[in-house]
C-alpha positions as MATLAB code, in Angstrom:
seq = 'MKHSKFRKKQSDKKQNNVAPDQRILPVILMWSVPLILSIPAVALSIMGHYSWAASLTQVLLPMGVMLVLLSVWRRVGITTLCLLPFMALAAFQIVLLFLYADGSIIGVDMFLNVVTTNSSEALELLGNLLPAIALCIALYLPVLIIAIMITRRGWGVNSPRRRMAAFVGCLIAAVGTLALATSLSSERSYKIDEDLYPVNVCNNMAEAFKRSYRTKNYYRDSADFSFGVSSERPDSIREVYIAVIGETSRADNWQLFGYDRFTTPYLCSMPDSALAAYAHTLSESNTTHKAVPLLLSTLTSDNFGKQINRTKSVVSAFKEAGYATDFISMQARNRSYIDFFAYEADSTVFLREPEPGIVNHEVSDIDALPLVDSILRSGHGKQLIVIHLYGSHFNYFDRYPREQAYFLPDHYEAASQAQRGRLMNAYDNSIRQTDHLLVELINRLDSIGCSGGLIFSSDHGEDIFDDERGRFLHASPIPTFHQLHVPFIVYMTPALRSSNPDLWMAAKANEVHPVSSSASYTPTLLSMAGLLTEKADSTKALTTINYSAPEEFKFLNDLNRAESLQDAGFTSRDFTLLSTL';
ca = [
      23.484  -24.706  112.788;
      22.100  -28.216  112.322;
      19.134  -27.373  114.554;
      18.445  -24.262  112.464;
      18.418  -26.259  109.217;
      16.181  -28.876  110.841;
      13.672  -26.238  111.966;
      13.601  -24.708  108.437;
      12.927  -28.097  106.862;
      10.130  -28.741  109.333;
       8.624  -25.316  108.568;
       8.781  -25.943  104.803;
       7.191  -29.334  105.286;
       4.304  -27.830  107.258;
       3.837  -25.161  104.577;
       3.752  -27.764  101.814;
       1.214  -29.776  103.760;
      -1.292  -26.903  103.665;
      -4.257  -27.951  101.521;
      -4.521  -26.100   98.145;
      -7.888  -24.703   99.192;
      -6.357  -23.284  102.396;
      -3.777  -21.084  100.636;
      -4.176  -17.388  101.269;
      -3.373  -16.125   97.740;
      -6.591  -17.428   96.099;
      -8.627  -15.828   98.896;
      -6.855  -12.499   98.437;
      -7.423  -12.735   94.701;
     -11.139  -13.471   95.116;
     -11.712  -10.392   97.264;
      -9.309   -7.990   95.532;
     -10.295   -8.492   91.873;
     -13.783   -6.906   92.247;
     -12.236   -3.971   94.115;
      -9.533   -3.391   91.506;
     -11.971   -3.697   88.604;
     -14.216   -1.148   90.315;
     -11.530    1.579   90.325;
     -12.682    3.076   86.977;
     -16.285    3.159   88.253;
     -15.189    5.012   91.387;
     -13.165    7.476   89.298;
     -16.105    8.027   86.950;
     -18.410    8.689   89.887;
     -16.007   11.285   91.280;
     -15.141   12.984   87.986;
     -18.462   12.686   86.174;
     -21.783   14.379   86.746;
     -23.688   11.507   88.317;
     -26.416   11.504   90.932;
     -25.737    9.668   94.177;
     -27.957    6.796   93.034;
     -26.210    6.458   89.659;
     -22.800    6.570   91.370;
     -23.756    3.838   93.831;
     -25.193    1.767   91.003;
     -22.090    1.718   88.844;
     -19.765    1.075   91.786;
     -21.725   -1.481   93.833;
     -23.746   -3.456   91.278;
     -20.814   -4.610   89.077;
     -18.633   -5.129   92.167;
     -21.220   -7.409   93.774;
     -21.826   -9.359   90.573;
     -18.083   -9.932   90.061;
     -17.633  -11.100   93.653;
     -20.467  -13.587   93.184;
     -18.911  -14.838   89.945;
     -15.554  -15.325   91.635;
     -17.193  -17.353   94.396;
     -18.905  -19.838   92.072;
     -15.879  -22.061   91.395;
     -13.014  -22.971   93.687;
     -10.453  -22.388   90.890;
     -10.619  -18.622   91.315;
      -7.473  -18.158   89.205;
      -9.234  -19.444   86.105;
     -12.273  -17.243   86.790;
      -9.951  -14.247   87.135;
      -8.308  -14.998   83.785;
     -11.755  -15.150   82.209;
     -12.256  -11.565   83.413;
      -9.199  -10.454   81.414;
     -11.316   -8.562   78.815;
     -12.851   -6.491   81.624;
      -9.365   -5.750   82.953;
      -8.369   -4.512   79.507;
     -11.444   -2.284   79.379;
     -10.723   -1.013   82.893;
      -7.144   -0.149   81.904;
      -8.395    1.602   78.758;
     -10.885    3.564   80.866;
      -8.195    4.666   83.327;
      -5.978    5.872   80.465;
      -8.915    7.751   78.972;
      -9.710    9.456   82.280;
      -6.052   10.410   82.634;
      -5.960   11.759   79.086;
      -9.138   13.842   79.054;
      -9.940   14.374   82.739;
     -13.603   14.901   81.850;
     -15.250   11.913   83.501;
     -16.398   10.358   80.236;
     -16.571    6.652   79.460;
     -14.867    4.902   76.565;
     -17.015    6.009   73.662;
     -17.694    4.443   70.294;
     -15.437    7.018   68.670;
     -12.624    6.133   71.049;
     -12.765    2.486   69.990;
     -12.819    3.601   66.357;
      -9.910    5.971   66.983;
      -7.834    2.977   68.040;
      -8.508    1.458   64.620;
      -8.142    4.628   62.531;
      -5.155    6.221   64.290;
      -1.926    5.428   62.457;
       1.114    4.107   64.295;
       3.080    7.379   64.152;
       0.254    9.292   65.849;
      -0.031    6.607   68.509;
       3.703    6.692   69.247;
       3.659   10.488   69.521;
       0.955   10.287   72.178;
       2.304    7.260   74.011;
       5.043    9.135   75.868;
       2.493   11.372   77.572;
       0.437    8.419   78.759;
       3.251    6.619   80.560;
       2.013    7.515   84.089;
      -1.445    6.121   83.321;
       0.024    3.045   81.648;
       2.335    2.500   84.631;
      -0.659    2.702   86.977;
      -2.557    0.116   84.942;
       0.440   -2.212   84.938;
       0.810   -1.825   88.705;
      -2.879   -2.593   89.218;
      -3.513   -5.463   86.836;
      -0.213   -7.216   86.098;
       0.220   -8.595   89.651;
      -3.359   -9.870   89.534;
      -2.685  -11.726   86.298;
       0.598  -13.147   87.574;
      -1.061  -14.448   90.751;
      -3.988  -15.862   88.747;
      -1.647  -17.745   86.412;
       0.479  -19.019   89.315;
      -2.389  -20.405   91.399;
      -4.022  -21.868   88.288;
      -0.862  -23.803   87.431;
      -0.570  -25.058   91.024;
      -4.224  -26.000   91.248;
      -4.898  -23.770   94.256;
      -8.421  -22.699   95.018;
     -10.819  -21.410   97.668;
     -12.740  -23.744   99.924;
     -16.540  -23.806  100.155;
     -17.001  -21.895  103.437;
     -14.966  -18.950  102.192;
     -16.734  -18.970   98.844;
     -20.127  -19.016  100.544;
     -19.101  -16.014  102.595;
     -17.966  -14.186   99.443;
     -21.201  -15.078   97.676;
     -23.247  -13.743  100.584;
     -21.317  -10.459  100.672;
     -21.467  -10.196   96.878;
     -25.237  -10.665   96.848;
     -25.615   -8.072   99.585;
     -23.518   -5.524   97.662;
     -25.360   -6.301   94.423;
     -28.711   -5.900   96.194;
     -27.769   -2.409   97.375;
     -26.599   -1.633   93.836;
     -29.876   -2.913   92.435;
     -31.848   -0.665   94.774;
     -29.722    2.268   93.625;
     -30.392    1.254   90.021;
     -34.151    1.203   90.649;
     -33.876    4.661   92.172;
     -31.965    5.953   89.142;
     -34.465    4.499   86.686;
     -37.449    5.908   88.538;
     -36.100    9.349   89.413;
     -33.974   10.183   86.365;
     -35.794   10.197   83.038;
     -32.582   10.303   81.023;
     -30.939    7.372   82.840;
     -30.398    4.342   80.621;
     -28.580    1.180   81.621;
     -26.854    0.758   78.255;
     -25.612    4.359   78.305;
     -25.050    5.182   81.981;
     -24.044    1.989   83.823;
     -20.337    1.111   83.692;
     -19.154   -1.309   82.306;
     -22.400   -2.137   80.478;
     -22.182    1.142   78.550;
     -18.594    0.481   77.526;
     -19.459   -2.985   76.257;
     -22.417   -1.518   74.380;
     -20.145    1.113   72.803;
     -17.667   -1.552   71.758;
     -20.456   -3.516   70.065;
     -21.598   -0.351   68.299;
     -18.020    0.272   67.124;
     -17.958   -3.195   65.550;
     -21.269   -2.439   63.799;
     -19.928    0.814   62.388;
     -16.744   -0.883   61.234;
     -18.860   -3.439   59.385;
     -20.879   -0.660   57.737;
     -17.677    1.095   56.755;
     -16.403   -2.019   54.991;
     -19.572   -2.000   52.867;
     -19.232    1.654   51.902;
     -18.456    1.113   48.221;
     -21.437   -1.192   47.815;
     -23.848    1.104   49.659;
     -22.738    4.326   47.918;
     -22.373    2.918   44.408;
     -25.579    4.505   43.079;
     -25.064    7.917   44.656;
     -25.016   10.903   42.295;
     -25.040   14.642   42.933;
     -26.885   15.350   39.689;
     -24.746   18.474   39.444;
     -25.021   21.191   36.826;
     -22.817   24.219   36.183;
     -23.790   27.858   35.731;
     -20.562   28.649   33.877;
     -19.224   27.737   30.438;
     -16.530   25.095   30.049;
     -14.276   27.600   28.278;
     -13.505   29.496   31.497;
     -10.500   28.152   33.386;
     -11.317   27.720   37.046;
      -9.143   26.398   39.871;
     -10.361   25.797   43.422;
      -8.253   24.691   46.359;
     -10.082   23.202   49.335;
      -7.831   22.975   52.391;
      -8.767   21.117   55.563;
      -6.708   21.899   58.640;
      -5.951   19.479   61.426;
      -6.470   20.348   65.115;
      -6.268   24.071   64.400;
      -8.300   26.071   66.888;
      -9.356   29.601   66.018;
      -8.443   30.787   69.530;
      -4.788   30.833   68.458;
      -5.236   32.625   65.148;
      -4.038   36.229   65.062;
      -6.553   36.737   62.256;
      -9.344   36.135   64.776;
      -8.035   38.359   67.554;
      -5.277   36.296   69.167;
      -2.573   38.527   70.628;
       0.411   36.713   69.075;
       1.763   36.869   65.527;
       0.535   33.457   64.431;
      -0.965   34.463   61.047;
       1.235   37.345   59.849;
       0.847   36.476   56.161;
      -2.950   36.307   56.168;
      -3.154   39.432   58.321;
      -1.040   41.307   55.779;
      -3.629   40.671   53.063;
      -6.088   43.505   52.394;
      -9.497   43.085   54.008;
     -11.065   43.296   50.577;
      -9.319   40.071   49.518;
     -10.139   37.705   52.377;
     -13.329   36.727   54.181;
     -12.792   35.395   57.698;
     -15.513   33.919   59.906;
     -14.692   34.235   63.604;
     -17.968   32.798   64.891;
     -17.398   29.259   63.553;
     -17.816   25.934   65.302;
     -17.334   22.402   64.047;
     -20.034   19.823   64.717;
     -17.493   17.154   65.658;
     -14.223   16.967   67.582;
     -12.989   13.750   65.973;
     -11.114   13.690   62.667;
     -12.759   10.562   61.273;
     -16.178   12.291   61.472;
     -15.307   15.988   61.159;
     -13.514   15.653   57.806;
     -16.337   13.676   56.107;
     -18.764   16.306   57.431;
     -16.696   19.055   55.793;
     -16.323   17.237   52.491;
     -19.937   16.108   52.137;
     -23.367   17.695   52.164;
     -24.195   15.973   55.458;
     -24.596   17.583   58.861;
     -24.833   16.153   62.351;
     -28.600   15.745   61.795;
     -28.232   13.065   59.119;
     -24.607   11.894   59.354;
     -25.348    8.693   61.247;
     -27.979    7.464   58.790;
     -26.528    8.637   55.474;
     -22.721    8.682   55.684;
     -22.490    5.186   54.257;
     -24.607    6.112   51.222;
     -23.076    9.437   50.209;
     -20.046   10.678   48.320;
     -17.872   13.734   48.756;
     -17.714   17.086   47.036;
     -14.872   15.618   44.976;
     -17.416   13.543   43.048;
     -19.606   16.606   42.544;
     -16.736   18.421   40.845;
     -15.932   15.327   38.785;
     -19.527   15.208   37.547;
     -19.060   18.828   36.439;
     -16.005   17.915   34.375;
     -13.279   19.021   36.803;
      -9.916   17.305   37.065;
      -9.620   16.419   40.759;
      -6.607   15.842   42.992;
      -6.485   14.891   46.661;
      -3.288   15.506   48.634;
      -3.182   14.179   52.177;
      -0.383   15.059   54.574;
      -1.582   12.197   56.759;
      -1.415    8.435   56.447;
      -4.373    6.336   55.408;
      -6.613    5.364   58.306;
      -9.222    3.030   56.781;
     -12.079    5.481   57.305;
     -14.455    7.530   55.157;
     -11.656   10.061   54.680;
      -9.790    7.470   52.628;
     -12.909    6.645   50.592;
     -13.484   10.319   49.807;
      -9.833   10.815   48.919;
      -9.887    8.007   46.369;
     -12.831    9.560   44.567;
     -10.288   11.973   43.065;
      -8.565   11.359   39.764;
      -5.235   11.459   41.594;
      -4.695   10.694   45.286;
      -1.489   11.012   47.304;
      -0.857   10.305   50.986;
       2.467   11.984   51.637;
       2.870   10.621   55.161;
       2.347    7.042   54.061;
       5.358    4.948   55.194;
       7.693    3.970   52.403;
       9.413    0.556   52.172;
      12.700    0.596   54.055;
      12.004    3.959   55.711;
      11.193    3.828   59.407;
      10.103    7.438   59.916;
       8.774    9.230   56.865;
       8.493   12.783   58.218;
       7.003   15.493   56.057;
       5.818   19.031   56.681;
       2.611   20.527   55.299;
       4.663   22.907   53.206;
       5.844   19.836   51.234;
       2.466   19.880   49.497;
       3.503   22.903   47.423;
       5.654   21.064   44.827;
       2.744   18.716   44.172;
       0.365   21.657   43.801;
       2.771   23.300   41.360;
       2.891   20.128   39.288;
      -0.913   19.865   39.256;
      -1.347   23.487   38.211;
       1.156   23.037   35.372;
      -0.918   20.188   33.937;
      -3.045   22.768   32.140;
      -6.502   21.341   32.829;
      -9.221   23.895   32.213;
     -11.070   23.206   35.445;
      -9.379   21.849   38.543;
     -10.194   21.009   42.154;
      -7.348   20.372   44.572;
      -8.206   19.088   48.052;
      -5.437   19.220   50.659;
      -5.819   17.551   54.054;
      -3.136   18.945   56.372;
      -1.391   17.485   59.405;
      -1.553   21.021   60.759;
      -1.328   21.282   64.531;
      -1.733   17.663   65.545;
       0.217   16.694   68.655;
       3.311   16.519   68.897;
       3.218   20.167   67.970;
       6.958   20.758   67.577;
       7.114   18.069   64.892;
       4.840   20.109   62.607;
       7.371   22.685   61.439;
      11.094   22.834   60.546;
      13.354   23.666   63.475;
      14.695   26.774   61.770;
      11.164   28.188   61.526;
      10.442   28.045   65.250;
       9.325   31.606   65.989;
       8.025   31.258   69.551;
      10.650   29.896   71.945;
      11.251   27.823   73.967;
       9.107   25.284   72.172;
      10.478   21.993   73.462;
       8.599   20.302   76.306;
       9.414   17.172   78.236;
       5.805   16.088   78.607;
       2.310   17.433   78.109;
       1.336   18.952   81.445;
      -0.080   22.108   82.971;
       3.425   23.049   84.103;
       4.678   22.846   80.512;
       1.779   24.815   79.032;
       3.910   27.809   78.026;
       6.221   25.641   75.942;
       3.299   23.643   74.558;
       1.618   26.863   73.478;
       4.803   28.122   71.817;
       5.061   24.930   69.777;
       1.353   24.979   68.947;
       1.517   28.606   67.800;
       4.519   27.771   65.629;
       2.422   25.112   63.912;
      -0.293   27.703   63.224;
       2.337   29.896   61.579;
       3.155   27.006   59.244;
      -0.495   26.761   58.205;
      -0.575   30.522   57.669;
       2.511   30.312   55.463;
       1.069   27.462   53.394;
      -2.298   29.146   52.832;
      -0.746   32.355   51.557;
       1.598   30.401   49.271;
      -1.449   28.637   47.806;
      -3.252   31.971   47.375;
      -0.199   33.406   45.623;
      -0.211   30.505   43.184;
      -3.872   31.083   42.373;
      -3.159   34.759   41.764;
      -0.158   34.008   39.555;
      -2.329   31.906   37.225;
      -4.741   34.775   36.752;
      -7.720   32.436   36.469;
     -11.114   32.434   38.098;
     -11.058   30.452   41.291;
     -10.599   30.528   45.016;
      -9.495   28.880   48.222;
     -11.542   27.711   51.174;
     -10.080   26.656   54.510;
     -11.402   25.317   57.774;
     -10.072   22.921   60.372;
     -11.683   19.631   61.307;
     -11.719   20.559   65.003;
      -9.785   22.422   67.668;
      -7.845   21.382   70.745;
      -7.678   21.690   74.524;
      -4.280   22.792   75.837;
      -4.679   22.937   79.632;
      -6.699   26.131   79.224;
      -8.374   26.197   82.628;
      -8.796   24.421   85.941;
     -10.360   21.415   84.204;
      -6.917   20.438   82.920;
      -8.297   19.229   79.574;
      -5.818   18.288   76.833;
      -6.131   17.203   73.187;
      -9.469   16.522   71.438;
     -11.905   13.729   70.482;
     -13.265   13.355   74.018;
     -16.943   12.329   74.272;
     -17.577   15.592   76.150;
     -16.456   18.520   73.934;
     -15.309   21.973   74.966;
     -15.385   25.360   73.265;
     -11.688   25.053   72.402;
     -12.271   21.683   70.711;
     -15.030   23.037   68.466;
     -14.007   26.650   67.741;
     -12.289   26.504   64.359;
     -11.008   28.991   61.762;
     -12.909   29.429   58.511;
     -11.691   31.610   55.616;
     -12.694   32.141   52.007;
     -10.509   33.662   49.287;
     -11.552   34.477   45.722;
      -9.207   35.466   42.926;
      -9.612   38.937   41.380;
     -11.059   37.280   38.268;
     -13.795   35.516   40.263;
     -14.552   38.593   42.336;
     -14.950   40.764   39.251;
     -17.047   38.261   37.273;
     -19.233   37.297   40.251;
     -19.324   40.330   42.555;
     -22.498   39.080   44.248;
     -20.611   36.045   45.576;
     -17.893   38.192   47.093;
     -20.279   40.766   48.565;
     -22.257   37.991   50.228;
     -19.088   36.339   51.541;
     -18.031   39.583   53.218;
     -21.513   40.389   54.506;
     -21.797   36.974   56.164;
     -18.598   37.425   58.203;
     -20.687   38.668   61.132;
     -22.923   35.583   61.285;
     -22.483   32.304   63.185;
     -21.199   29.474   61.012;
     -21.215   25.706   61.291;
     -18.117   24.657   59.378;
     -19.557   21.156   59.003;
     -22.708   22.487   57.337;
     -21.221   25.333   55.264;
     -17.875   24.104   53.895;
     -19.125   22.064   50.911;
     -22.105   24.305   50.016;
     -19.770   27.322   49.979;
     -17.250   25.545   47.756;
     -19.984   24.477   45.326;
     -21.414   28.004   45.270;
     -18.018   29.551   44.512;
     -17.674   27.252   41.519;
     -21.227   27.885   40.318;
     -22.203   24.230   40.729;
     -25.828   23.409   41.484;
     -27.131   20.240   43.133;
     -30.220   19.348   45.116;
     -28.007   17.330   47.470;
     -26.577   20.520   49.005;
     -28.403   23.106   51.077;
     -27.587   26.299   49.182;
     -28.729   28.454   52.128;
     -25.685   27.228   54.052;
     -23.287   28.664   51.471;
     -21.455   31.705   52.845;
     -21.369   33.153   49.345;
     -25.104   33.672   49.093;
     -27.083   36.653   50.306;
     -29.727   34.143   51.435;
     -27.327   32.502   53.891;
     -29.170   30.916   56.808;
     -27.111   30.937   60.012;
     -27.640   28.059   62.476;
     -30.291   28.842   65.060;
     -28.221   26.874   67.552;
     -24.951   25.014   67.280;
     -25.116   21.240   67.365;
     -22.669   18.485   68.180;
     -22.476   15.026   66.627;
     -22.167   12.912   69.740;
     -20.546    9.554   70.289;
     -23.727    7.721   69.250;
     -23.883    9.733   65.984;
     -26.835   11.773   67.207;
     -27.114   15.539   66.851;
     -27.505   17.226   70.217;
     -27.364   20.742   71.620;
     -24.117   22.004   73.111;
     -25.736   21.997   76.519;
     -26.662   18.337   76.210;
     -23.194   17.623   74.817;
     -21.639   18.820   78.072;
     -20.732   22.468   77.458;
     -20.124   24.192   80.785;
     -20.898   27.783   81.744;
     -17.301   28.636   80.916;
     -17.693   27.208   77.401;
     -20.871   29.194   76.837;
     -19.181   32.345   78.140;
     -16.370   31.913   75.606;
     -18.925   31.280   72.872;
     -20.784   34.474   73.762;
     -17.632   36.555   73.293;
     -17.336   35.740   69.578;
];
């Protein structure tokens, strides 16, 4: 026993006598960090549509550079800790690839979504990202723990080993550089700041900061904006218009547009002569913080990036015409242009805004009706009510009361292909809630007996594991048909239809044409109310016989540039679905 203890003490003494620069952990760290940080680049190369040269570039060039950096100083633990921001970006990229499965990098909009998404939305999504988060923890937490430990103990890597690492790193970087030269010379569209990970991600993060700065200056930049609106109708006529914006409601799941389930029974029960429905409608954005401002302004994807900070919403146009304006949001404030537009109204309410002392302030879209009733009772001669719904935003089964669950079972343990049937039941139940709300609003307009109408479209759609791509949710840099195909309906009261039959005839005649919801929502609303302004393109109004349908659909990409659907990443399957409309 004594001999055993003696041998252990001798072994411990030998171990403690090992020089700090001869420890194995710093060496392992030096070689493993570049490999671990390159995992997102490897995944992007596999999942994305990259040439062999571009794939080699984004895997080998950053890996070689990082290995060289780690070989510069013996205190490799400190160098590793300095790479912490890149670890955070790598973890973010892995989560994004897990979420969208489309091979896209962290876009500008994704960084902005982190800022504009409220805490309740984030918590709802968090449970479905646990596998990806667990993977990131398993990859990067041990690295950080080892880096902190060897830094505190002063351990490092000796010169011979660092020289070897530097040589290998330079060799890898040289191969990556050759691949980069090949990409630049053979691919016209290849750009380092857009196609080389992680340079493109860092560039997108910088662009997100720039946009956030511009957003903060919105009130200063838009102060002089005016619609210069005029009205074709006398002030003595009472008019009420309700503009409803859905959330994450895709037209694919609307019975009104050919879906084979009873998701819009109320709207489908209305006579065809009372409702205009546009099946061939696409949004120009799949992100809420851009899609809603597009709907509520006279901007399109062609000029959004340059003019959004200097424009105001249709709410201000109606105010200039003497309308009393109200904005009801079923969402929480998110510090974006949606908030700015909302506060243009005479009265603004965010019903999902957390209240002091209340942890979870849950509301349903149908809770907007008492507020609408109160507004209508105010007796103003001309009124505009804008309602921004929470609609069909994930988690779907939280969007309707339990007793109104029509499609069952609607409870799912997690968002996955295996749970698609339950996910779809819950999603369809949320569409039924929107259907119920819209008809209740129409009934209120009819009960007043005034001239007026209702217009509805959703900001964007949603992927729900629809095919082998396994795509889920929305807001990905690469859109799909399901993310852009949205419902669009127009209703006019009997009084408006009888006094302006040309508007209604045009609205019905244009049902067969393609529609960009982003381009047509505000012009149609202005046309219904007889409001004229040079800021709006009247040929995009669905209530005019001179309606000009889009020659091709466009998408407002992550860099706020308008591009064709093909350039945006639409696949042959997406175009096939589009052709069936």
